[in-house]
ROZAGU-665078 format. One record per residue: x, y, z of N, C-alpha, C in turn; residue in one letter. Coordinates in steps of 0.05 Angstrom, whole numbers, padded with zeros to 5 digits, always signed. Layout:
// ROZAGU-665078
   neast  nnorth     nup  caeast  canorth    caup   ceast  cnorth     cup  resn
       X       Y       Z       X        Y       Z       X       Y       Z     A
...
This chain:
// ROZAGU-665078
   neast  nnorth     nup  caeast  canorth    caup   ceast  cnorth     cup  resn
  +00173  +00082  +00028  +00171   +00094  +00056  +00155  +00072  +00077     M
  +00140  +00055  +00062  +00124   +00038  +00079  +00107  +00052  +00099     G
  +00105  +00041  +00122  +00085   +00056  +00142  +00102  +00070  +00161     H
  +00120  +00085  +00154  +00138   +00102  +00168  +00125  +00126  +00180     A
  +00128  +00135  +00208  +00118   +00157  +00216  +00141  +00174  +00227     L
  +00144  +00201  +00221  +00168   +00217  +00226  +00165  +00225  +00255     T
  +00185  +00216  +00270  +00187   +00222  +00300  +00210  +00240  +00308     L
  +00229  +00244  +00292  +00256   +00255  +00301  +00262  +00281  +00288     R
  +00242  +00293  +00276  +00246   +00320  +00264  +00218  +00333  +00260     R
  +00216  +00359  +00258  +00192   +00374  +00254  +00180  +00371  +00228     P
  +00155  +00371  +00226  +00142   +00371  +00198  +00128  +00397  +00193     L
  +00129  +00404  +00167  +00117   +00429  +00158  +00097  +00425  +00138     R
  +00075  +00440  +00142  +00052   +00442  +00127  +00048  +00465  +00108     L
  +00048  +00463  +00085  +00047   +00486  +00068  +00022  +00486  +00049     E
  +00009  +00509  +00050  -00015   +00509  +00031  -00007  +00521  +00003     K
  -00011  +00503  -00017  -00001   +00511  -00041  -00024  +00516  -00063     I
  -00048  +00516  -00053  -00071   +00521  -00072  -00094  +00518  -00054     G
  -00119  +00526  -00069  -00144   +00524  -00055  -00149  +00496  -00048     D
  -00152  +00491  -00023  -00157   +00465  -00010  -00136  +00443  -00018     R
  -00112  +00453  -00025  -00091   +00439  -00030  -00065  +00441  -00009     I
  -00057  +00423  +00003  -00035   +00425  +00022  -00011  +00404  +00016     Y
  +00012  +00409  +00025  +00033   +00393  +00023  +00046  +00392  +00049     S
  +00057  +00367  +00055  +00071   +00360  +00083  +00097  +00347  +00072     V
  +00119  +00359  +00086  +00146   +00347  +00079  +00151  +00323  +00096     D
  +00134  +00302  +00094  +00136   +00280  +00109  +00128  +00255  +00093     G
  +00124  +00232  +00108  +00114   +00207  +00095  +00086  +00210  +00088     T
  +00075  +00189  +00072  +00046   +00187  +00069  +00033  +00183  +00096     P
  +00042  +00168  +00116  +00029   +00165  +00143  +00027  +00193  +00156     T
  +00051  +00207  +00155  +00049   +00235  +00166  +00029  +00252  +00154     D
  +00028  +00252  +00127  +00005   +00267  +00112  -00023  +00262  +00123     C
  -00029  +00236  +00125  -00057   +00227  +00134  -00062  +00240  +00164     V
  -00042  +00236  +00182  -00046   +00246  +00208  -00050  +00277  +00207     N
  -00033  +00291  +00195  -00033   +00320  +00195  -00056  +00332  +00181     I
  -00063  +00318  +00159  -00089   +00325  +00145  -00115  +00322  +00161     G
  -00117  +00301  +00175  -00140   +00297  +00195  -00139  +00316  +00216     I
  -00117  +00316  +00231  -00114   +00333  +00258  -00112  +00361  +00252     D
  -00101  +00373  +00229  -00095   +00400  +00227  -00108  +00414  +00204     E
  -00116  +00399  +00183  -00128   +00412  +00160  -00157  +00412  +00161     V
  -00168  +00387  +00163  -00197   +00382  +00166  -00212  +00392  +00191     L
  -00234  +00403  +00186  -00251   +00411  +00208  -00272  +00386  +00214     D
  -00262  +00365  +00228  -00279   +00343  +00233  -00267  +00318  +00217     G
  -00281  +00296  +00218  -00273   +00273  +00208  -00274  +00271  +00179     R
  -00257  +00259  +00164  -00256   +00256  +00134  -00278  +00236  +00127     P
  -00291  +00241  +00105  -00309   +00220  +00092  -00293  +00198  +00082     D
  -00270  +00204  +00072  -00256   +00184  +00059  -00225  +00192  +00056     L
  -00207  +00173  +00059  -00179   +00176  +00057  -00172  +00162  +00031     V
  -00158  +00178  +00011  -00151   +00167  -00012  -00121  +00170  -00016     V
  -00105  +00149  -00020  -00075   +00152  -00022  -00067  +00144  -00053     S
  -00054  +00161  -00064  -00048   +00155  -00094  -00058  +00177  -00109     G
  -00058  +00177  -00135  -00051   +00151  -00150  -00019  +00147  -00152     I
  -00010  +00127  -00148  +00019   +00121  -00145  +00030  +00113  -00175     N
  +00052  +00124  -00180  +00065   +00116  -00208  +00078  +00089  -00205     K
  +00066  +00066  -00208  +00075   +00038  -00207  +00056  +00026  -00188     G
  +00056  -00001  -00195  +00036   -00019  -00179  +00046  -00025  -00151     L
  +00025  -00033  -00135  +00033   -00039  -00108  +00016  -00065  -00103     N
  +00028  -00087  -00111  +00011   -00114  -00111  +00029  -00134  -00094     V
  +00018  -00155  -00089  +00032   -00176  -00077  +00043  -00169  -00049     G
  +00067  -00182  -00045  +00082   -00174  -00019  +00092  -00147  -00019     D
  +00096  -00133  -00042  +00106   -00108  -00042  +00088  -00088  -00030     D
  +00063  -00093  -00022  +00046   -00075  -00006  +00060  -00068  +00020     V
  +00076  -00083  +00029  +00091   -00079  +00057  +00111  -00057  +00056     T
  +00120  -00053  +00030  +00140   -00029  +00027  +00126  -00005  +00017     Y
  +00101  -00004  +00009  +00088   +00017  -00002  +00080  +00040  +00015     S
  +00091  +00065  +00011  +00080   +00087  +00022  +00049  +00093  +00017     G
  +00043  +00085  -00011  +00014   +00090  -00019  -00003  +00073  -00002     T
  +00001  +00049  -00001  -00014   +00032  +00013  -00017  +00039  +00044     V
  +00008  +00047  +00053  +00011   +00057  +00079  -00010  +00082  +00089     A
  -00012  +00098  +00070  -00031   +00122  +00072  -00058  +00110  +00078     G
  -00069  +00092  +00062  -00095   +00079  +00067  -00095  +00062  +00092     A
  -00074  +00049  +00098  -00072   +00032  +00123  -00073  +00050  +00147     F
  -00063  +00074  +00145  -00065   +00093  +00168  -00092  +00104  +00173     E
  -00107  +00110  +00149  -00131   +00119  +00152  -00152  +00095  +00164     G
  -00149  +00072  +00155  -00164   +00050  +00168  -00158  +00047  +00196     A
  -00131  +00050  +00206  -00125   +00048  +00234  -00139  +00069  +00249     L
  -00141  +00092  +00238  -00155   +00115  +00251  -00185  +00111  +00251     L
  -00195  +00092  +00236  -00225   +00087  +00235  -00241  +00101  +00213     G
  -00223  +00107  +00191  -00237   +00120  +00167  -00238  +00101  +00144     H
  -00258  +00107  +00126  -00260   +00092  +00100  -00237  +00101  +00081     Q
  -00221  +00082  +00071  -00194   +00089  +00058  -00190  +00070  +00034     S
  -00176  +00081  +00016  -00170   +00066  -00009  -00141  +00075  -00019     I
  -00125  +00059  -00029  -00101   +00065  -00041  -00103  +00059  -00071     A
  -00092  +00076  -00089  -00094   +00073  -00117  -00068  +00076  -00130     V
  -00061  +00053  -00146  -00033   +00053  -00161  -00039  +00044  -00190     S
  -00023  +00059  -00206  -00024   +00056  -00236  +00002  +00039  -00247     L
  -00002  +00019  -00262  +00022   +00003  -00272  +00042  +00024  -00286     Q
  +00070  +00017  -00280  +00089   +00036  -00291  +00091  +00035  -00323     F
  +00099  +00059  -00331  +00104   +00058  -00362  +00127  +00076  -00367     T
  +00140  +00072  -00387  +00163   +00091  -00397  +00154  +00112  -00415     K
  +00127  +00108  -00422  +00115   +00127  -00440  +00100  +00152  -00423     G
  +00083  +00163  -00436  +00067   +00183  -00423  +00045  +00171  -00403     S
  +00040  +00183  -00383  +00024   +00173  -00361  -00005  +00184  -00366     W
  -00024  +00166  -00368  -00053   +00173  -00369  -00066  +00165  -00344     D
  -00071  +00183  -00328  -00083   +00177  -00298  -00114  +00175  -00303     F
  -00127  +00181  -00324  -00157   +00184  -00325  -00169  +00156  -00317     R
  -00159  +00132  -00327  -00175   +00107  -00321  -00171  +00102  -00291     P
  -00147  +00106  -00280  -00142   +00101  -00252  -00163  +00120  -00234     A
  -00161  +00146  -00240  -00176   +00163  -00227  -00209  +00159  -00231     A
  -00216  +00149  -00252  -00244   +00141  -00257  -00254  +00121  -00240     S
  -00238  +00098  -00236  -00245   +00074  -00219  -00243  +00085  -00190     H
  -00221  +00101  -00184  -00221   +00109  -00156  -00244  +00126  -00149     A
  -00255  +00143  -00167  -00277   +00158  -00161  -00300  +00139  -00159     A
  -00304  +00120  -00173  -00328   +00104  -00173  -00330  +00087  -00147     A
  -00307  +00077  -00138  -00303   +00064  -00110  -00308  +00084  -00088     F
  -00298  +00108  -00092  -00303   +00127  -00070  -00332  +00134  -00066     A
  -00347  +00135  -00088  -00374   +00143  -00086  -00390  +00119  -00073     A
  -00381  +00094  -00078  -00395   +00072  -00069  -00391  +00069  -00040     I
  -00365  +00073  -00031  -00358   +00071  -00002  -00372  +00092  +00014     L
  -00379  +00113  +00002  -00392   +00134  +00016  -00421  +00124  +00022     L
  -00432  +00108  +00006  -00458   +00097  +00013  -00459  +00071  +00023     E
  -00439  +00055  +00020  -00437   +00027  +00033  -00409  +00023  +00044     Q
  -00405  +00034  +00067  -00380   +00031  +00083  -00370  +00003  +00084     P
  -00344  +00001  +00083  -00328   -00025  +00088  -00332  -00032  +00117     L
  -00327  -00058  +00125  -00322   -00065  +00152  -00301  -00050  +00166     P
  -00302  -00046  +00192  -00284   -00030  +00206  -00257  -00040  +00203     Y
  -00239  -00021  +00197  -00210   -00026  +00194  -00204  -00042  +00169     R
  -00223  -00044  +00150  -00215   -00054  +00125  -00213  -00034  +00103     T
  -00194  -00036  +00084  -00189   -00014  +00066  -00184  -00029  +00039     F
  -00185  -00014  +00016  -00181   -00025  -00009  -00154  -00018  -00024     L
  -00141  -00036  -00036  -00118   -00032  -00051  -00125  -00037  -00079     N
  -00127  -00014  -00095  -00133   -00015  -00122  -00109  -00012  -00141     I
  -00106  -00030  -00161  -00085   -00027  -00179  -00096  -00027  -00207     N
  -00085  -00010  -00223  -00098   -00008  -00251  -00076  -00011  -00273     V
  -00083  -00031  -00292  -00062   -00035  -00312  -00062  -00012  -00333     P
  -00038  -00011  -00346  -00034   +00007  -00369  -00049  -00004  -00393     Q
  -00059  +00013  -00410  -00071   +00004  -00435  -00098  -00003  -00431     G
  -00109  -00022  -00446  -00137   -00032  -00446  -00144  -00046  -00418     R
  -00165  -00040  -00410  -00177   -00053  -00388  -00200  -00073  -00392     I
  -00200  -00095  -00386  -00221   -00116  -00391  -00241  -00115  -00369     E
  -00237  -00107  -00345  -00258   -00105  -00326  -00244  -00100  -00299     G
  -00259  -00111  -00277  -00249   -00104  -00251  -00250  -00133  -00239     V
  -00231  -00143  -00223  -00231   -00166  -00205  -00226  -00164  -00179     R
  -00240  -00174  -00161  -00236   -00175  -00132  -00212  -00197  -00127     V
  -00190  -00190  -00116  -00166   -00205  -00116  -00154  -00209  -00089     T
  -00133  -00227  -00086  -00121   -00231  -00062  -00090  -00224  -00068     V
  -00075  -00219  -00048  -00045   -00212  -00050  -00031  -00238  -00063     Q
  -00016  -00229  -00084  +00005   -00253  -00094  +00026  -00257  -00077     A
  +00038  -00280  -00079  +00062   -00286  -00066  +00083  -00292  -00082     K
  +00110  -00286  -00076  +00131   -00292  -00094  +00156  -00298  -00077     R
  +00176  -00310  -00089  +00202   -00316  -00076  +00219  -00294  -00079     N
  +00226  -00281  -00056  +00241   -00257  -00055  +00271  -00261  -00061     H
  +00282  -00245  -00077  +00309   -00245  -00081  +00318  -00214  -00082     I
  +00331  -00206  -00060  +00340   -00177  -00058  +00369  -00176  -00066     T
  +00376  -00160  -00084  +00403   -00156  -00094  +00417  -00131  -00079     K
  +00440  -00136  -00069  +00453   -00113  -00056  +00480  -00111  -00069     V
  +00487  -00088  -00082  +00514   -00086  -00094  +00531  -00070  -00074     D
  +00556  -00080  -00072  +00575   -00066  -00056  +00595  -00050  -00075     Q
  +00596  -00021  -00070  +00613   -00006  -00089  +00632  +00012  -00071     R
  +00649  +00026  -00084  +00670   +00043  -00072  +00665  +00071  -00083     L
  +00665  +00088  -00060  +00665   +00117  -00067  +00689  +00126  -00074     D
  +00693  +00154  -00085  +00720   +00164  -00093  +00740  +00164  -00072     P
  +00733  +00158  -00046  +00755   +00157  -00027  +00762  +00128  -00018     R
  +00748  +00106  -00036  +00754   +00080  -00032  +00740  +00069  -00008     E
  +00717  +00084  +00003  +00701   +00070  +00024  +00678  +00059  +00013     R
  +00672  +00037  +00022  +00652   +00018  +00013  +00624  +00031  +00019     P
  +00607  +00028  +00002  +00577   +00033  +00007  +00560  +00014  -00007     Y
  +00535  +00012  -00003  +00517   -00008  -00013  +00492  +00004  -00027     F
  +00489  -00008  -00048  +00461   -00001  -00063  +00444  -00023  -00065     W
  +00420  -00019  -00051  +00399   -00044  -00056  +00383  -00037  -00081     I
  +00385  -00057  -00096  +00371   -00056  -00126  +00344  -00063  -00122     R
  +00333  -00071  -00101  +00307   -00079  -00098  +00301  -00109  -00099     G
  +00275  -00115  -00091  +00269   -00144  -00091  +00260  -00153  -00120     S
  +00265  -00178  -00126  +00255   -00192  -00150  +00250  -00219  -00145     S
  +00241  -00235  -00163  +00239   -00262  -00159  +00215  -00274  -00174     G
  +00213  -00299  -00173  +00191   -00314  -00188  +00168  -00312  -00168     T
  +00142  -00317  -00181  +00119   -00315  -00168  +00119  -00342  -00151     T
  +00112  -00338  -00127  +00113   -00361  -00107  +00087  -00379  -00110     G
  +00066  -00368  -00121  +00042   -00384  -00124  +00031  -00377  -00153     N
  +00012  -00393  -00159  -00001   -00387  -00186  -00029  -00385  -00183     R
  -00038  -00369  -00162  -00066   -00362  -00155  -00078  -00347  -00178     N
  -00097  -00358  -00190  -00109   -00342  -00211  -00129  -00320  -00200     N
  -00129  -00319  -00173  -00146   -00295  -00162  -00128  -00273  -00152     R
  -00101  -00277  -00156  -00083   -00256  -00145  -00086  -00230  -00161     S
  -00074  -00209  -00146  -00073   -00183  -00158  -00054  -00183  -00183     D
  -00033  -00196  -00181  -00011   -00197  -00205  -00026  -00210  -00228     R
  -00040  -00232  -00222  -00053   -00247  -00246  -00073  -00227  -00259     H
  -00088  -00216  -00242  -00108   -00193  -00254  -00096  -00175  -00272     A
  -00073  -00163  -00262  -00062   -00140  -00275  -00048  -00152  -00304     I
  -00037  -00175  -00302  -00028   -00187  -00328  -00049  -00193  -00351     R
  -00075  -00197  -00339  -00097   -00202  -00359  -00109  -00176  -00362     E
  -00098  -00155  -00354  -00111   -00127  -00361  -00137  -00120  -00344     H
  -00136  -00129  -00322  -00160   -00125  -00302  -00150  -00105  -00281     Y
  -00169  -00089  -00275  -00166   -00073  -00250  -00166  -00092  -00224     V
  -00147  -00091  -00206  -00144   -00109  -00185  -00159  -00093  -00158     S
  -00173  -00103  -00147  -00186   -00090  -00121  -00182  -00112  -00099     V
  -00164  -00106  -00079  -00157   -00124  -00058  -00167  -00112  -00031     T
  -00184  -00126  -00016  -00189   -00117  +00011  -00168  -00124  +00032     P
  -00157  -00105  +00046  -00136   -00107  +00063  -00145  -00100  +00092     L
  -00129  -00108  +00113  -00137   -00101  +00141  -00111  -00102  +00153     Q
  -00108  -00087  +00178  -00083   -00081  +00189  -00074  -00107  +00207     P
  -00093  -00123  +00213  -00086   -00147  +00233  -00070  -00168  +00217     D
  -00044  -00167  +00226  -00026   -00186  +00214  -00024  -00213  +00227     L
  -00042  -00218  +00245  -00041   -00242  +00262  -00047  -00266  +00246     T
  -00030  -00288  +00246  -00037   -00312  +00233  -00057  -00328  +00248     D
  -00083  -00324  +00245  -00100   -00336  +00267  -00100  -00368  +00263     H
  -00095  -00374  +00238  -00093   -00404  +00232  -00073  -00420  +00249     G
  -00053  -00405  +00258  -00031   -00417  +00271  -00032  -00412  +00304     S
  -00052  -00403  +00312  -00053   -00397  +00343  -00050  -00423  +00358     L
  -00066  -00445  +00349  -00065   -00467  +00363  -00036  -00483  +00364     S
  -00022  -00479  +00339  +00002   -00491  +00338  +00024  -00474  +00358     L
  +00021  -00447  +00358  +00038   -00433  +00374  +00032  -00436  +00403     I
  +00005  -00442  +00408  +00000   -00448  +00439  +00014  -00476  +00448     E
  +00014  -00494  +00430  +00030   -00519  +00436  +00056  -00516  +00439     S
  +00068  -00497  +00422  +00098   -00492  +00423  +00105  -00479  +00451     L
  +00085  -00459  +00458  +00091   -00447  +00483  +00090  -00464  +00506     V
  +00072  -00484  +00504  +00071   -00504  +00524  +00097  -00521  +00529     Q
  +00104  -00528  +00503  +00127   -00546  +00502  +00154  -00528  +00514     E
  +00155  -00502  +00509  +00176   -00485  +00518  +00177  -00483  +00548     S
  +00152  -00482  +00560  +00148   -00482  +00589  +00160  -00506  +00603     L
  +00155  -00530  +00589  +00165   -00554  +00598  +00194  -00558  +00598     E
  +00207  -00543  +00577  +00235   -00546  +00574  +00250  -00525  +00590     R
  +00236  -00504  +00599  +00249   -00483  +00613  +00259  -00490  +00640     A
């Protein structure tokens, strides 16, 4: 889902239990409706997840789980996203829930900087500890299959992105998971490449001279 917001159809809120609600929309929709319609006042904390599968590296841009925490941060609330490494076996959410609860308690006492949120990823199996990490980079290879339906009309199936790791940063989230550490990455919504501002200013000046 990424950071999608539903704008072209109505959304429905359903109460399914004591203090439990469901929204038939995206994670970003859920955060907005939860804050505006369900809660009586500001939330103490927005928690998105626990997702079945990691959200690390460049893949955070596709993640609805990360987007839920992203939206919470945009709205000025303490937020965390929590994801658990995929398994074909039985799912044990207890380690991820335990680490999420620990960080939740800390953030309620020691808030993060404004519009900063945490992306927490938990490995399957043994856990060696917790690391503060940065986003990994990788060389993207997106596979698109063209197929034919029963009426011989073409359609496309995106198999998802894959590729080799673009860097070998030992502080990356992927590296932490490989070594069985919980990865905690501080993220923020500002996508500006501040280090390139001077370069772009020079390019703008050159474009004015050529115009």
